[in-house]
C-alpha positions in Angstrom: -16.3 -35.5 -21.3 -14.8 -32.7 -23.3 -17.8 -30.6 -22.9 -17.6 -27.1 -21.3 -21.1 -27.5 -19.9 -20.2 -30.8 -17.8 -17.7 -29.0 -15.8 -19.4 -25.9 -15.6 -22.5 -28.0 -13.7 -19.8 -29.6 -11.3 -18.4 -26.7 -10.2 -15.2 -26.5 -11.9 -13.9 -22.6 -12.2 -13.2 -22.6 -15.6 -11.6 -19.4 -17.6 -13.8 -16.6 -18.7 -16.8 -17.6 -17.0 -17.8 -15.4 -13.9 -20.9 -18.0 -12.8 -18.7 -20.4 -11.3 -15.7 -18.3 -9.7 -13.4 -16.0 -10.2 -10.2 -17.6 -10.0 -9.9 -19.2 -13.1 -8.5 -22.4 -12.1 -9.4 -24.4 -15.1 -9.4 -23.8 -19.1 -10.8 -25.5 -22.0 -11.0 -25.9 -25.6 -14.5 -27.2 -25.6 -15.1 -30.6 -28.0 -11.1 -30.7 -28.8 -9.4 -31.6 -25.7 -10.0 -31.6 -21.8 -9.7 -29.3 -18.7 -6.0 -28.3 -18.3 -4.8 -26.2 -15.2 -4.0 -22.7 -15.7 -0.6 -22.2 -14.6 -0.4 -18.7 -13.2 2.9 -16.7 -12.1 2.4 -14.2 -9.6 5.6 -11.7 -9.2 5.5 -8.7 -6.7 7.5 -5.9 -6.6 10.0 -6.5 -4.4 11.0 -10.1 -6.6 11.4 -7.3 -9.5 13.3 -5.6 -7.2 15.8 -8.2 -6.4 16.1 -8.9 -10.2 16.8 -5.8 -11.1 19.2 -5.3 -8.3 21.0 -8.5 -9.1 21.2 -7.9 -13.1 22.7 -4.0 -12.2 25.1 -5.3 -10.6 26.3 -8.2 -12.8 26.4 -5.3 -15.1 28.7 -3.8 -13.4 30.9 -6.9 -11.5 31.2 -8.7 -14.9 33.7 -6.2 -17.1 35.8 -6.6 -13.9 36.1 -10.5 -14.3 39.6 -12.1 -15.7 38.6 -13.1 -19.4 39.5 -16.5 -19.6 36.7 -16.6 -16.2 34.3 -14.6 -19.1 35.0 -17.4 -22.0 34.6 -20.7 -19.5 38.0 -21.9 -19.5 39.5 -22.9 -16.6 41.7 -21.2 -14.6 43.9 -23.2 -11.9 46.8 -21.9 -9.3 50.4 -22.9 -9.3 51.2 -23.5 -5.6 55.1 -24.4 -4.2 55.3 -27.6 -2.8 58.3 -28.6 -0.7 60.1 -31.8 -1.9 
């Protein structure tokens, strides 16, 4: 079960093998372990743009926060109560 040819013959799409498809879904270190599903992260230009905007906004906003907020200390507000 750790033989690459067993899985290719069964139609598994193995990384780096063009005879079984081009999606490269499975990876195997032959004779060492069983096939593992390859995880891929797909990131779009839109996501990159949103991340860049969030970072830019954070760098503009952070210097204006109270020092207590940046240190993670609790900030409490005092209120007048009528007794």
